[in-house]
N, C-alpha and C positions, 0 to 999 in steps of 0.2 A: 572540651578541649578544642580550641580553634585550629584550623588548618592554616599554616603560614603561607601556603602556595595554592594556586587554583588546582582543583582536581581534574583528572582527565575527562570526567563527565561534563565539565563546564565547556569543553571544546567540542564535544561530540556533536552537538546540534549545528555547529558551524562547519564541520568537516564532512559530515555524512549527509547526503541529500535525503529528502523524504522518499518514501517508497513510491515508485511509479504506479504500482497496483493500487495503493491507498489513494493517490491523487486521482486516478481514474474512477474509483468508487465514489469519490466526492464530487465528480464532475469537473475537475480541474484538468482538462485535457491538454491545454497548451503547456502547462507546467510539467506534466508527465512526459510530453513529447520532448521537451528540452532535456530532461534528465536521461531519457532513453538515447537521444542523439549524442549526449556527452559520453555515455557509457560505450556507445558504438565507436565513437572516435577514439576513446582510450583503448579499446580492444582491436582497433584497426579494421573495423567493419564499416562498409558503406550502406546506409539505409536511404530509402526514398525521403524526399523532403517532408511529405505529410504521412507519417507512420500511422496515425490514428484518424485518418480521414473518414473512414466508415463509421467511427464512433461519434463523430460530430453530427452525422446525419441520423444515427440511431443511438440515442443515449442509453447508458447502462442502467438497467432496471434496479431499483432499490428494493432489497428484501426487508421484510418485516420480521420482528421477533416471533410473531405467531406462526411463522413458517416452520419453526422447530416442532410445534405440536401437530402439524399436519402429517408428518412422516413418522411412523412409529419407530423405525430403526434410529432415526436421528434423535428423537425424543428419549429413547432408551439410553443411547450413548451419552447424551447430555446429562441425564440424571445420574448415570454411573460416575461421570467425571465430577458432578456436583457433590455427590456423597463421598467420593474419594478425597476431594479437596478438604 
């Protein structure tokens, strides 16, 4: 059965910005800064011009999937979630 009108999910990507945390993890610092500045303006908060200045000098380290196996507690929790799923 075809939907005669666009679903709300079709508009979701246009209305909701990407997560600033996700953008920082991907190294897209300028885009994350724009989103944080927009959120601050909406909330009536004043932020410095360069919020993520220190991140530009020190990039965010990327974690590897093998890091799960290095910590026993994290590995145990991951396996419990896996089996519960």
